[in-house]
N, C-alpha and C positions, 0 to 999 in steps of 0.2 A: 760743572758736572750733571750733566740731563739724564732724568730718568727716562729709561728705554724699552719700549717693549716690541718684541716677534713677533713678526705675524710669517707662519712658514705653511707653504700649501706643496702638496704632491699630486697628480689628476688619478695614479691608479695605486692599488692594496700593496704592489710589488714593489713601489719604489719608498724611500722614506724620507725622510725631512732631515737627517743629521747632518746630513753636509752640507745644507742654506744656514741650520745650526750655528754648526762651529764657525763656519767663518764671520757670520754676525756677530758671535760673540768677540771672536778676535777683531773686528773691527771696530765695536763695544770699549774693549779694551783697551785699545792703540790711541782711540779718542777720549779716554778719562770717562767715559760714560758707564752707569749700573743699569744692568738689565734687571727691571721687574716684574716682567711679565713675559711669557710665552704661549702662542694662540698658535695651536697647529691645526689643518683641516688636512685629512689624510684620507688620500682616496676619493676625493671631492674634485670633480672639474673645476675650473674658473670660469667655464661660461655660467654655470647656473648663478641664481641670485643668491644675496644676500639672506634670503629664508630659508635656504636650501645649505646653506657655510655656517652651522653654528658657531665654530670659534671666530669666523672672521665679522659675525652679527656681537658676540661678545665684544669683540675688541672695539669695533666703534663705538659699542655703548659706552664703554670703560674709557675712550677717547674724551666725548663730550662730557664727565665727570671727571677727567682731567689726572686719571690715575696715572696717566704718563706724560711724558713731554717730547716726545720722539717717537716715531713707528718706523721701522726697519723692515724691510724686504729684501730678497736674492734679487726680486726682478720686479717692474711695473706685472707683467703677464700672472705673477704669484697673485696678486693685489685682484685680478679680473680679468677673463676675455671679453666680457660685454661693456663694448664703450658706454651705456648709458649707466651699467651700475658702475663702472671705473670712476665715471664723471662726479657721479653720487655720493660714491665713497671720498674721495677726492675732497667734495665739497665741504663735508662733515667734518672730514681729519681738519681742514683751515679753517672752518668756522669755530671749531673747538681750542683754536689756536695751537695746534699739534704739529710737529714739526714730522718732517718724510725723508727718510734715507732709502734709497734704492741701489743695491750694492752694483748690479750689472751696469744699469743706466750712469753709474755715477752724482747720482742726483743727490743731493745733502741740503736743503732749504736751510741750515744753519749758517750756509756761507751765501755771501752777495747772489750769486750766480744763480745759486739754487734757490732761492726766495724769489729771483726774477723767474724761473722759469714756472714754481708755482702758481705766483700771478699769472702767469699765461694758463696756466693749467683753469684759472678760476674762468679766465675770458672765455676758454671751451667749454666752460660748464654753463655759464649763460647762453652762449649761443645754444646749446645744445637747448636748455628750458626753453629760448624762444623761439626754436623750431617747432617743439612740442605746443608749444601756444598755435602757434601759424597753421601747424595739421589740424589742432582740434576746432577752433575757429573757422576753419576752409570746410570742415566736414558739417558742422552746426548749418555755416550759411547755403550751403547745398542741401542740407535737408531742409530748411525753410523753403527753398526757392523749389523745392518738386512737392513743398505743401504739405510735410511730416509738423504732426503737432510735437513740440518739443515739451519735455518738464513730466512732471508727476502727470499721471491719469487723475480725472477728475472723477472724484465719487458721485453716484446717483443722487438725483433729488430727495428719493425716500430715505436716503440713511442722512443727509445732511439736515433731512425736516426732523424724524428720529433722534440725532444729537442734541439738534434744540428742545426738543422736548423733555428728553431726559436731563440737561443740563439746567433747564428752565427749571424741571422739578427740584432742583437743587444734587443732582447727585454729582459725586466726583469725576474728574477728568480720566481717572484709573478705571472708575468702576463703569464708567460708561463707555469707555475704550473695551474694555477686557466681555460685557453684556454685547456688544455690537460684532466683537470681533474684528476691529480694526487697531491702526496703531494710535497713540496718543497723541502722536503729530497730527496724527489727521482730524482729532478730537479740539484739539488746542488751533487747529488751523481754521475748522469753521466755526470753534468760539471767534477767533479775531474777525473773519470776513461775516459775523452775525453784530459784532461794538460797532465795526468801518460802517456799517448798512443801518445802524440807529439814529 
């Protein structure tokens, strides 16, 4: 018997998640599973990211905490309509060792064919990450070719000198950063450069 969580979603406030819930509860009962949690985002589009769907976010966090073994949803579009968001969610579930049941698609990762399909989803997730990496690297290469300077902007020589003076006088990193109005990381970077030059 698996511990099952239900994820329900409707896009408009005029709709209800009731039908989804009844069907999924009936499936869980027939399969001999126990429903341990229900997450419902009502009146929220599936095109919105995880940060704009509070119950979806809570469900994924609970999956990582292993509060359930299997997630059941009415269909894949209930989980999301944005491919990158959907791929990331499926990756999170897969890495947490949480299975997936999609009623409309007939996907059940507790079966051999369902596990194979889940594996294919992992392949697509890796492909999506590789494509993003390629686009980022291409953008960086183009910026370099155009002569653009990449990385954090350098601080002025006067600021570097003041940091060295204050640190040499025994002031702490945080107090120097506060006095000069810069980040702690900037002071630490100048300290590191000073040590390397010595």
